[in-house]
PDB file of N, CA, C and O in Angstrom:
ATOM      1  N   MET A   1      24.115 122.609 115.331  1.00  0.00           N
ATOM      2  CA  MET A   1      23.671 123.105 114.018  1.00  0.00           C
ATOM      3  C   MET A   1      23.164 124.542 114.163  1.00  0.00           C
ATOM      4  O   MET A   1      22.335 124.833 115.025  1.00  0.00           O
ATOM      5  N   GLU A   2      23.665 125.424 113.320  1.00  0.00           N
ATOM      6  CA  GLU A   2      23.288 126.831 113.397  1.00  0.00           C
ATOM      7  C   GLU A   2      21.885 127.056 112.838  1.00  0.00           C
ATOM      8  O   GLU A   2      21.523 126.463 111.822  1.00  0.00           O
ATOM      9  N   PRO A   3      21.096 127.906 113.490  1.00  0.00           N
ATOM     10  CA  PRO A   3      19.777 128.255 112.954  1.00  0.00           C
ATOM     11  C   PRO A   3      19.927 128.962 111.615  1.00  0.00           C
ATOM     12  O   PRO A   3      20.966 129.557 111.332  1.00  0.00           O
ATOM     13  N   SER A   4      18.899 128.894 110.805  1.00  0.00           N
ATOM     14  CA  SER A   4      18.956 129.559 109.502  1.00  0.00           C
ATOM     15  C   SER A   4      18.967 131.068 109.678  1.00  0.00           C
ATOM     16  O   SER A   4      18.468 131.587 110.676  1.00  0.00           O
ATOM     17  N   GLN A   5      19.539 131.771 108.702  1.00  0.00           N
ATOM     18  CA  GLN A   5      19.597 133.231 108.754  1.00  0.00           C
ATOM     19  C   GLN A   5      18.191 133.814 108.820  1.00  0.00           C
ATOM     20  O   GLN A   5      17.956 134.819 109.491  1.00  0.00           O
ATOM     21  N   ASP A   6      17.254 133.172 108.115  1.00  0.00           N
ATOM     22  CA  ASP A   6      15.872 133.662 108.111  1.00  0.00           C
ATOM     23  C   ASP A   6      15.287 133.592 109.517  1.00  0.00           C
ATOM     24  O   ASP A   6      14.606 134.515 109.965  1.00  0.00           O
ATOM     25  N   PHE A   7      15.561 132.486 110.207  1.00  0.00           N
ATOM     26  CA  PHE A   7      15.069 132.313 111.574  1.00  0.00           C
ATOM     27  C   PHE A   7      15.687 133.361 112.493  1.00  0.00           C
ATOM     28  O   PHE A   7      14.992 133.976 113.301  1.00  0.00           O
ATOM     29  N   LEU A   8      16.992 133.558 112.362  1.00  0.00           N
ATOM     30  CA  LEU A   8      17.683 134.552 113.188  1.00  0.00           C
ATOM     31  C   LEU A   8      17.128 135.941 112.940  1.00  0.00           C
ATOM     32  O   LEU A   8      16.942 136.721 113.873  1.00  0.00           O
ATOM     33  N   ALA A   9      16.866 136.247 111.682  1.00  0.00           N
ATOM     34  CA  ALA A   9      16.344 137.573 111.333  1.00  0.00           C
ATOM     35  C   ALA A   9      14.984 137.798 111.990  1.00  0.00           C
ATOM     36  O   ALA A   9      14.717 138.873 112.526  1.00  0.00           O
ATOM     37  N   LYS A  10      14.132 136.783 111.946  1.00  0.00           N
ATOM     38  CA  LYS A  10      12.797 136.913 112.535  1.00  0.00           C
ATOM     39  C   LYS A  10      12.889 137.042 114.057  1.00  0.00           C
ATOM     40  O   LYS A  10      12.201 137.867 114.658  1.00  0.00           O
ATOM     41  N   GLN A  11      13.737 136.228 114.668  1.00  0.00           N
ATOM     42  CA  GLN A  11      13.900 136.293 116.119  1.00  0.00           C
ATOM     43  C   GLN A  11      14.472 137.643 116.535  1.00  0.00           C
ATOM     44  O   GLN A  11      14.040 138.230 117.527  1.00  0.00           O
ATOM     45  N   SER A  12      15.440 138.129 115.774  1.00  0.00           N
ATOM     46  CA  SER A  12      16.068 139.413 116.075  1.00  0.00           C
ATOM     47  C   SER A  12      15.047 140.532 115.989  1.00  0.00           C
ATOM     48  O   SER A  12      15.035 141.440 116.819  1.00  0.00           O
ATOM     49  N   GLN A  13      14.192 140.462 114.981  1.00  0.00           N
ATOM     50  CA  GLN A  13      13.174 141.497 114.799  1.00  0.00           C
ATOM     51  C   GLN A  13      12.220 141.505 115.994  1.00  0.00           C
ATOM     52  O   GLN A  13      11.797 142.568 116.448  1.00  0.00           O
ATOM     53  N   LYS A  14      11.887 140.325 116.497  1.00  0.00           N
ATOM     54  CA  LYS A  14      11.005 140.236 117.662  1.00  0.00           C
ATOM     55  C   LYS A  14      11.666 140.884 118.871  1.00  0.00           C
ATOM     56  O   LYS A  14      11.026 141.631 119.611  1.00  0.00           O
ATOM     57  N   VAL A  15      12.945 140.596 119.066  1.00  0.00           N
ATOM     58  CA  VAL A  15      13.684 141.149 120.204  1.00  0.00           C
ATOM     59  C   VAL A  15      13.773 142.656 120.101  1.00  0.00           C
ATOM     60  O   VAL A  15      13.542 143.365 121.081  1.00  0.00           O
ATOM     61  N   MET A  16      14.110 143.156 118.907  1.00  0.00           N
ATOM     62  CA  MET A  16      14.244 144.594 118.711  1.00  0.00           C
ATOM     63  C   MET A  16      12.912 145.286 118.965  1.00  0.00           C
ATOM     64  O   MET A  16      12.869 146.364 119.558  1.00  0.00           O
ATOM     65  N   THR A  17      11.817 144.660 118.512  1.00  0.00           N
ATOM     66  CA  THR A  17      10.490 145.239 118.716  1.00  0.00           C
ATOM     67  C   THR A  17      10.172 145.279 120.207  1.00  0.00           C
ATOM     68  O   THR A  17       9.573 146.236 120.698  1.00  0.00           O
ATOM     69  N   ARG A  18      10.575 144.243 120.915  1.00  0.00           N
ATOM     70  CA  ARG A  18      10.315 144.156 122.350  1.00  0.00           C
ATOM     71  C   ARG A  18      11.040 145.284 123.089  1.00  0.00           C
ATOM     72  O   ARG A  18      10.520 145.842 124.055  1.00  0.00           O
ATOM     73  N   PHE A  19      12.241 145.607 122.621  1.00  0.00           N
ATOM     74  CA  PHE A  19      13.030 146.658 123.256  1.00  0.00           C
ATOM     75  C   PHE A  19      12.645 148.045 122.752  1.00  0.00           C
ATOM     76  O   PHE A  19      13.156 149.057 123.232  1.00  0.00           O
ATOM     77  N   GLY A  20      11.728 148.076 121.768  1.00  0.00           N
ATOM     78  CA  GLY A  20      11.270 149.359 121.250  1.00  0.00           C
ATOM     79  C   GLY A  20      12.323 150.041 120.400  1.00  0.00           C
ATOM     80  O   GLY A  20      12.338 151.266 120.285  1.00  0.00           O
ATOM     81  N   LEU A  21      13.208 149.248 119.801  1.00  0.00           N
ATOM     82  CA  LEU A  21      14.263 149.815 118.959  1.00  0.00           C
ATOM     83  C   LEU A  21      13.925 149.608 117.492  1.00  0.00           C
ATOM     84  O   LEU A  21      12.929 148.971 117.149  1.00  0.00           O
ATOM     85  N   GLU A  22      14.773 150.160 116.634  1.00  0.00           N
ATOM     86  CA  GLU A  22      14.546 150.006 115.199  1.00  0.00           C
ATOM     87  C   GLU A  22      14.761 148.547 114.796  1.00  0.00           C
ATOM     88  O   GLU A  22      15.526 147.830 115.441  1.00  0.00           O
ATOM     89  N   PRO A  23      14.086 148.105 113.727  1.00  0.00           N
ATOM     90  CA  PRO A  23      14.298 146.747 113.220  1.00  0.00           C
ATOM     91  C   PRO A  23      15.762 146.538 112.892  1.00  0.00           C
ATOM     92  O   PRO A  23      16.454 147.464 112.469  1.00  0.00           O
ATOM     93  N   ILE A  24      16.228 145.318 113.088  1.00  0.00           N
ATOM     94  CA  ILE A  24      17.649 145.015 112.885  1.00  0.00           C
ATOM     95  C   ILE A  24      18.088 145.299 111.456  1.00  0.00           C
ATOM     96  O   ILE A  24      19.245 145.648 111.221  1.00  0.00           O
ATOM     97  N   GLY A  25      17.179 145.154 110.503  1.00  0.00           N
ATOM     98  CA  GLY A  25      17.537 145.377 109.104  1.00  0.00           C
ATOM     99  C   GLY A  25      17.977 146.800 108.825  1.00  0.00           C
ATOM    100  O   GLY A  25      18.649 147.056 107.826  1.00  0.00           O
ATOM    101  N   SER A  26      17.604 147.745 109.707  1.00  0.00           N
ATOM    102  CA  SER A  26      17.945 149.142 109.479  1.00  0.00           C
ATOM    103  C   SER A  26      19.356 149.455 109.962  1.00  0.00           C
ATOM    104  O   SER A  26      19.882 150.538 109.703  1.00  0.00           O
ATOM    105  N   SER A  27      19.966 148.507 110.664  1.00  0.00           N
ATOM    106  CA  SER A  27      21.315 148.727 111.182  1.00  0.00           C
ATOM    107  C   SER A  27      22.350 148.331 110.136  1.00  0.00           C
ATOM    108  O   SER A  27      22.180 147.318 109.458  1.00  0.00           O
ATOM    109  N   PRO A  28      23.421 149.111 109.991  1.00  0.00           N
ATOM    110  CA  PRO A  28      24.476 148.787 109.038  1.00  0.00           C
ATOM    111  C   PRO A  28      25.229 147.529 109.452  1.00  0.00           C
ATOM    112  O   PRO A  28      25.850 146.871 108.618  1.00  0.00           O
ATOM    113  N   ASN A  29      25.175 147.196 110.734  1.00  0.00           N
ATOM    114  CA  ASN A  29      25.876 146.015 111.230  1.00  0.00           C
ATOM    115  C   ASN A  29      24.980 145.284 112.227  1.00  0.00           C
ATOM    116  O   ASN A  29      25.084 145.513 113.432  1.00  0.00           O
ATOM    117  N   PRO A  30      24.094 144.398 111.735  1.00  0.00           N
ATOM    118  CA  PRO A  30      23.142 143.678 112.591  1.00  0.00           C
ATOM    119  C   PRO A  30      23.819 142.924 113.729  1.00  0.00           C
ATOM    120  O   PRO A  30      23.322 142.910 114.855  1.00  0.00           O
ATOM    121  N   HIS A  31      24.962 142.294 113.430  1.00  0.00           N
ATOM    122  CA  HIS A  31      25.644 141.498 114.447  1.00  0.00           C
ATOM    123  C   HIS A  31      26.113 142.386 115.591  1.00  0.00           C
ATOM    124  O   HIS A  31      26.066 141.987 116.754  1.00  0.00           O
ATOM    125  N   HIS A  32      26.564 143.589 115.258  1.00  0.00           N
ATOM    126  CA  HIS A  32      27.010 144.535 116.287  1.00  0.00           C
ATOM    127  C   HIS A  32      25.831 144.916 117.174  1.00  0.00           C
ATOM    128  O   HIS A  32      25.971 145.043 118.391  1.00  0.00           O
ATOM    129  N   THR A  33      24.669 145.098 116.551  1.00  0.00           N
ATOM    130  CA  THR A  33      23.465 145.451 117.303  1.00  0.00           C
ATOM    131  C   THR A  33      23.097 144.323 118.258  1.00  0.00           C
ATOM    132  O   THR A  33      22.722 144.572 119.404  1.00  0.00           O
ATOM    133  N   LEU A  34      23.205 143.087 117.789  1.00  0.00           N
ATOM    134  CA  LEU A  34      22.878 141.943 118.631  1.00  0.00           C
ATOM    135  C   LEU A  34      23.843 141.857 119.801  1.00  0.00           C
ATOM    136  O   LEU A  34      23.426 141.617 120.934  1.00  0.00           O
ATOM    137  N   CYS A  35      25.133 142.050 119.535  1.00  0.00           N
ATOM    138  CA  CYS A  35      26.146 141.989 120.586  1.00  0.00           C
ATOM    139  C   CYS A  35      25.882 143.071 121.625  1.00  0.00           C
ATOM    140  O   CYS A  35      26.047 142.843 122.823  1.00  0.00           O
ATOM    141  N   ALA A  36      25.475 144.242 121.166  1.00  0.00           N
ATOM    142  CA  ALA A  36      25.198 145.352 122.072  1.00  0.00           C
ATOM    143  C   ALA A  36      24.021 145.002 122.984  1.00  0.00           C
ATOM    144  O   ALA A  36      24.023 145.337 124.169  1.00  0.00           O
ATOM    145  N   LEU A  37      23.023 144.329 122.423  1.00  0.00           N
ATOM    146  CA  LEU A  37      21.855 143.941 123.212  1.00  0.00           C
ATOM    147  C   LEU A  37      22.231 142.879 124.240  1.00  0.00           C
ATOM    148  O   LEU A  37      21.768 142.913 125.380  1.00  0.00           O
ATOM    149  N   LYS A  38      23.077 141.933 123.825  1.00  0.00           N
ATOM    150  CA  LYS A  38      23.479 140.852 124.721  1.00  0.00           C
ATOM    151  C   LYS A  38      24.402 141.367 125.826  1.00  0.00           C
ATOM    152  O   LYS A  38      24.535 140.735 126.875  1.00  0.00           O
ATOM    153  N   GLY A  39      25.038 142.515 125.588  1.00  0.00           N
ATOM    154  CA  GLY A  39      25.917 143.089 126.588  1.00  0.00           C
ATOM    155  C   GLY A  39      27.277 142.441 126.561  1.00  0.00           C
ATOM    156  O   GLY A  39      28.152 142.807 127.346  1.00  0.00           O
TER     157      GLY A  39
END
């Protein structure tokens, strides 16, 4: 079962903050940002 979008957004924001990057919401393509972080 996939996590809710709200949960993913909150988790992503925590990760971005940890890396000292801009919040995911500021990216035109959040999924691309996540993929870039995951490598």
